[in-house]
C-alpha positions as CSV (number, residue, x, y, z in Angstrom):
1,M,0.0,0.0,0.0
2,T,1.4,3.4,-1.0
3,P,1.5,6.1,1.6
4,Q,-1.0,8.9,1.0
5,K,0.1,12.5,0.6
6,P,-0.2,14.3,4.0
7,N,-2.9,16.9,4.6
8,K,-1.1,20.2,5.4
9,K,-3.9,21.4,7.6
10,D,-4.1,18.3,9.7
11,F,-0.3,18.2,10.0
12,S,-0.2,21.9,11.0
13,T,-2.8,21.2,13.7
14,L,-0.8,18.2,15.0
15,I,2.4,20.3,15.3
16,E,0.6,23.2,16.9
17,K,-1.2,21.0,19.4
18,N,2.0,19.0,20.3
19,Q,4.7,21.6,19.8
20,S,5.7,21.3,23.5
21,I,7.1,17.9,22.8
22,I,9.4,19.4,20.2
23,H,10.4,22.4,22.3
24,K,11.4,20.2,25.3
25,I,13.6,18.0,23.1
26,T,15.2,21.0,21.4
27,M,15.8,22.6,24.8
28,V,17.6,19.6,26.1
29,Y,19.6,18.7,23.0
30,T,20.9,22.1,21.7
31,N,23.3,24.8,22.7
32,G,21.4,28.0,22.1
33,W,18.4,29.7,20.6
34,T,19.5,29.4,17.0
35,D,20.3,25.8,17.4
36,R,16.9,25.2,18.9
37,E,15.2,26.9,16.0
38,D,17.2,24.8,13.5
39,L,16.5,21.6,15.4
40,F,12.8,22.5,15.7
41,Q,12.6,22.9,11.9
42,E,14.5,19.7,11.2
43,I,12.2,17.8,13.5
44,C,9.1,19.2,11.9
45,L,10.6,18.3,8.4
46,Q,11.2,14.7,9.6
47,L,7.7,14.5,11.1
48,W,6.3,15.8,7.8
49,K,8.3,13.2,5.8
50,S,7.3,10.3,8.0
51,Y,3.6,11.5,8.5
52,P,2.2,9.5,5.6
53,N,3.8,6.3,7.0
54,F,2.2,6.8,10.5
55,R,0.3,3.5,11.0
56,E,-1.7,4.5,14.1
57,D,-0.5,1.3,15.9
58,A,0.9,3.7,18.6
59,K,-0.3,7.0,20.0
60,I,0.5,10.0,17.9
61,T,2.6,11.5,20.7
62,T,4.6,8.3,21.0
63,W,5.4,8.5,17.3
64,M,6.2,12.2,17.5
65,Y,8.6,11.5,20.4
66,R,10.3,8.8,18.6
67,V,10.8,10.8,15.4
68,A,11.8,13.9,17.4
69,L,14.3,12.2,19.6
70,N,15.9,10.2,16.7
71,T,16.1,13.5,14.7
72,A,17.8,15.3,17.6
73,I,20.3,12.5,18.3
74,S,21.0,12.1,14.6
75,T,21.5,15.9,14.1
76,I,23.9,16.1,17.0
77,R,25.8,13.1,15.8
78,R,25.9,14.5,12.3
79,N,27.1,17.9,13.5
80,S,29.5,16.2,16.0
81,K,28.7,18.8,18.6
82,A,28.6,17.9,22.3
83,P,25.4,19.2,23.7
84,S,25.7,21.7,26.4
85,F,23.5,23.9,28.5
86,E,22.5,27.5,28.0
87,P,20.7,29.2,30.9
88,L,17.0,29.3,30.2
89,R,16.4,33.0,30.0
90,D,13.0,32.6,28.3
91,F,11.6,30.1,30.9
92,D,9.5,32.9,32.4
93,R,6.5,31.5,30.4
94,I,5.5,29.5,33.4
95,D,3.4,32.0,35.5
96,D,2.5,29.9,38.5
97,E,6.0,29.1,39.6
98,T,7.9,30.9,42.3
99,Q,11.5,32.1,41.8
100,N,12.7,29.1,43.8
101,D,10.8,26.7,41.6
102,K,12.3,28.3,38.5
103,E,15.8,28.0,40.0
104,Q,15.2,24.3,40.8
105,L,13.9,23.7,37.3
106,Q,16.9,25.4,35.8
107,T,19.2,23.3,38.0
108,L,17.4,20.2,36.9
109,Y,17.7,21.1,33.2
110,N,21.3,21.9,33.7
111,A,21.9,18.5,35.2
112,I,20.0,16.8,32.4
113,S,22.1,18.6,29.8
114,K,25.2,16.8,31.2
115,L,23.7,13.3,30.6
116,N,24.4,11.3,27.5
117,R,21.9,11.5,24.6
118,I,20.0,8.4,25.4
119,D,19.7,9.1,29.2
120,K,18.5,12.6,28.3
121,A,15.7,11.2,26.2
122,I,14.6,8.7,28.8
123,I,14.5,11.2,31.7
124,L,12.7,13.7,29.5
125,L,10.0,11.2,28.7
126,W,9.8,10.2,32.4
127,L,9.3,13.8,33.4
128,E,6.6,14.0,30.8
129,E,4.9,11.2,32.8
130,K,5.1,8.6,30.1
131,S,4.7,5.1,31.3
132,Y,7.6,2.7,31.2
133,D,5.8,0.9,28.3
134,E,5.5,4.1,26.3
135,I,9.2,5.1,27.0
136,A,10.3,1.6,25.9
137,A,8.2,1.9,22.7
138,I,9.6,5.3,21.9
139,M,13.2,4.3,22.7
140,G,13.0,0.9,21.1
141,T,14.0,-1.0,24.2
142,S,12.5,-3.1,26.9
143,K,10.4,-2.0,29.8
144,K,13.0,-3.6,32.1
145,N,15.8,-1.7,30.5
146,V,13.9,1.5,31.0
147,S,13.4,0.7,34.7
148,V,17.1,0.0,35.2
149,K,18.3,3.0,33.3
150,L,15.9,5.4,35.2
151,V,17.3,4.3,38.5
152,R,20.8,5.0,37.3
153,I,19.8,8.3,35.7
154,K,18.1,9.5,38.9
155,R,21.2,8.6,40.9
156,K,23.4,10.5,38.4
157,L,21.1,13.5,38.4
158,E,21.1,13.6,42.2
159,E,24.9,13.4,42.2
160,L,25.1,16.2,39.6
161,I,22.7,18.5,41.4
162,T,24.4,17.8,44.8
163,N,27.8,18.8,43.3
164,T,26.3,21.9,41.8
165,E,24.8,22.9,45.2
166,I,28.2,22.4,46.8
167,Q,29.9,24.6,44.2
168,K,27.5,27.5,44.7
169,P,29.0,30.5,46.6
């Protein structure tokens, strides 16, 4: 069966409705604003290209995460840049958070940025409250592997955050 040509309106609605998925991934996998915009566009392009082949045997968000994460990792590998963290100056969009909450969130994202590419993806999905089954499906691994990796990732994040706290003046 030949894939059908994607409907531009449906695709635009899909991206608009789920753009937070793409933004979170670009925030974790890029160095700055320009890189985020470039990666956002690349992810949208890859989603557009693979949209006709979406079989609906998984949730649309699971498919989007898989395409977006694969695109981010491939782009970084292709550009051979080591991902690093840029302070989140534009994170003021969240109105209900206190300054302390914002600082803790920034500390968390800073620690996440120091993880390897796969660990970043797994913890990002876990923070999005995806089930172990969904994370396994997106990452192409087993539920047990996700469980083991999450324990290790949480320990590593705790260690990174503790070391950051100790280094503060």
